[in-house]
Structure formats: C-alpha cells, structure tokens
C-alpha positions in Angstrom: -55.6 -39.2 48.4 -52.0 -38.4 47.5 -51.6 -35.4 45.1 -49.8 -37.7 42.6 -52.4 -40.4 42.8 -53.7 -39.5 39.3 -50.4 -40.6 37.8 -50.7 -44.2 39.2 -52.0 -47.2 37.2 -54.6 -47.7 40.0 -56.2 -44.4 39.0 -56.0 -44.9 35.2 -54.9 -48.1 33.4 -53.2 -46.1 30.7 -50.6 -45.0 33.3 -49.4 -48.6 33.6 -45.8 -49.2 32.6 -45.6 -51.0 29.3 -42.3 -53.0 29.2 -42.8 -54.0 25.5 -43.0 -50.3 24.5 -40.0 -49.4 26.6 -37.8 -52.2 25.2 -38.8 -51.5 21.6 -37.6 -47.9 21.7 -34.9 -47.3 19.0 -32.4 -44.5 18.8 -32.7 -42.4 15.7 -29.4 -41.5 14.0 -28.9 -38.4 12.0 -27.2 -38.7 8.6 -24.1 -36.8 9.8 -23.8 -38.7 13.0 -20.8 -41.1 13.4 -21.1 -44.5 15.0 -19.2 -47.8 15.3 -20.6 -51.0 14.1 -19.4 -54.4 15.4 -19.9 -57.9 14.1 -19.4 -60.8 16.4 -19.1 -64.4 15.4 -19.5 -66.9 18.3 -19.5 -70.1 16.1 -16.0 -71.0 17.1 -16.1 -69.8 20.7 -15.1 -72.6 23.2 -17.1 -71.0 26.1 -20.3 -70.9 24.0 -19.8 -74.6 23.1 -19.4 -75.6 26.8 -22.5 -73.8 28.0 -24.6 -75.0 25.0 -25.0 -71.4 23.6 
C-alpha cells in the first residue's frame, strides 16, 4: 500500500472531506482589525428582474 494510504477516506471514514464543515468556516476578527462592510440592494435592479432573481 501507498505510504499515505492512512490519510484516505478508504482507510478511515473520518478522513472524508466534509463540505458542510468547510463552507461553515468563519473568519474571526480581532477588535482592533479594520474591515469594510457593504450593503447591496437589488430590489430595483433591471438585470435581476429580467432573470427572475
């Protein structure tokens, strides 16, 4: 067997990639860290109305 076989999901099911856990990861901001926040309103967007979105 390959030396890295023990890291595969075939060897142990806990090694399987969990997409839900990957997508739920959130960045943690420190209190002194600066960031930009944006607010988007698409209610009057013509392109959104044409595509049904």
